[in-house]
C-alpha positions as CSV (number, residue, x, y, z in Angstrom):
1,M,0.0,0.0,0.0
2,T,1.3,3.4,-0.9
3,R,0.8,6.4,1.3
4,T,1.3,10.2,1.1
5,Y,3.8,11.8,3.5
6,A,4.1,15.5,4.1
7,F,7.2,17.2,5.5
8,D,7.6,20.7,6.8
9,F,10.5,22.5,5.2
10,D,12.0,24.8,7.8
11,G,13.4,22.9,10.8
12,V,12.7,19.4,9.3
13,I,14.0,19.1,5.7
14,A,16.2,22.3,6.1
15,Q,18.0,23.3,9.2
16,Y,16.4,26.4,10.6
17,Q,18.2,29.2,12.5
18,G,15.2,31.6,12.5
19,Y,13.7,33.5,9.6
20,Q,16.4,35.1,7.4
21,G,14.4,35.9,4.3
22,Q,12.2,34.1,1.7
23,D,15.3,33.0,-0.4
24,V,17.3,31.7,2.6
25,A,17.3,28.2,3.9
26,G,19.7,26.1,5.9
27,E,21.5,23.0,4.8
28,P,19.5,19.8,4.5
29,N,19.0,17.6,7.5
30,Q,20.5,14.5,6.0
31,H,18.6,12.0,8.1
32,I,15.3,13.5,6.9
33,V,16.5,13.6,3.2
34,N,17.6,9.9,3.5
35,T,14.1,9.0,4.9
36,I,12.4,10.9,2.0
37,R,14.5,9.1,-0.5
38,E,13.7,5.7,1.0
39,L,9.9,6.5,1.1
40,K,10.0,7.6,-2.5
41,K,12.0,4.5,-3.5
42,R,9.1,2.5,-1.9
43,G,6.6,4.2,-4.1
44,H,5.1,6.7,-1.7
45,T,4.1,10.3,-2.5
46,I,6.1,13.1,-1.0
47,I,4.7,16.6,-0.2
48,V,6.8,19.5,1.1
49,Y,5.0,22.4,2.8
50,A,6.4,25.8,3.8
51,S,4.7,29.1,4.7
52,Q,7.8,31.2,4.3
53,H,9.1,30.1,0.9
54,S,7.6,30.1,-2.6
55,N,7.1,26.9,-4.5
56,E,9.8,28.0,-7.0
57,F,12.3,28.3,-4.2
58,L,11.3,24.9,-2.8
59,R,11.6,23.3,-6.3
60,D,15.1,24.8,-6.7
61,Y,16.2,23.6,-3.3
62,V,15.1,20.0,-3.7
63,K,16.6,19.9,-7.1
64,K,19.9,21.3,-5.8
65,Y,20.0,18.6,-3.1
66,N,18.4,15.8,-5.1
67,I,15.4,15.3,-2.8
68,P,12.5,13.5,-4.6
69,V,9.3,15.5,-4.1
70,D,6.0,15.1,-5.8
71,H,4.1,18.2,-4.6
72,F,4.7,21.5,-2.9
73,N,2.2,23.0,-0.4
74,E,-0.7,21.0,-1.8
75,N,-2.1,17.5,-2.1
76,P,-4.0,17.6,-5.4
77,T,-5.9,14.4,-4.5
78,V,-7.6,16.1,-1.5
79,D,-9.6,19.3,-1.7
80,V,-8.9,21.6,1.3
81,P,-9.6,25.3,1.9
82,A,-6.8,27.7,0.8
83,G,-4.2,28.4,3.4
84,R,-4.4,25.0,5.2
85,K,-1.6,22.5,5.4
86,P,-1.9,19.7,2.9
87,V,-3.6,16.5,3.9
88,A,-1.2,13.5,4.1
């Protein structure tokens, strides 16, 4: 059975030292990145959500660090009101 997993960006995927701007993020937390890679390898869907960064910034970040992600700030399979965290 495949599942959908959602990961917060700041402080989970990326190390967080307090807000430093929309285009600033810490280095990846390698343990979390390895977990995401393993979940993706097993066929699960991965969502990243962040309130302080644009989807474009998130796409660039995960591409730079080779982190497999399916969706950013949404789960297109579940309809939720705008501004809510994605359902996973």
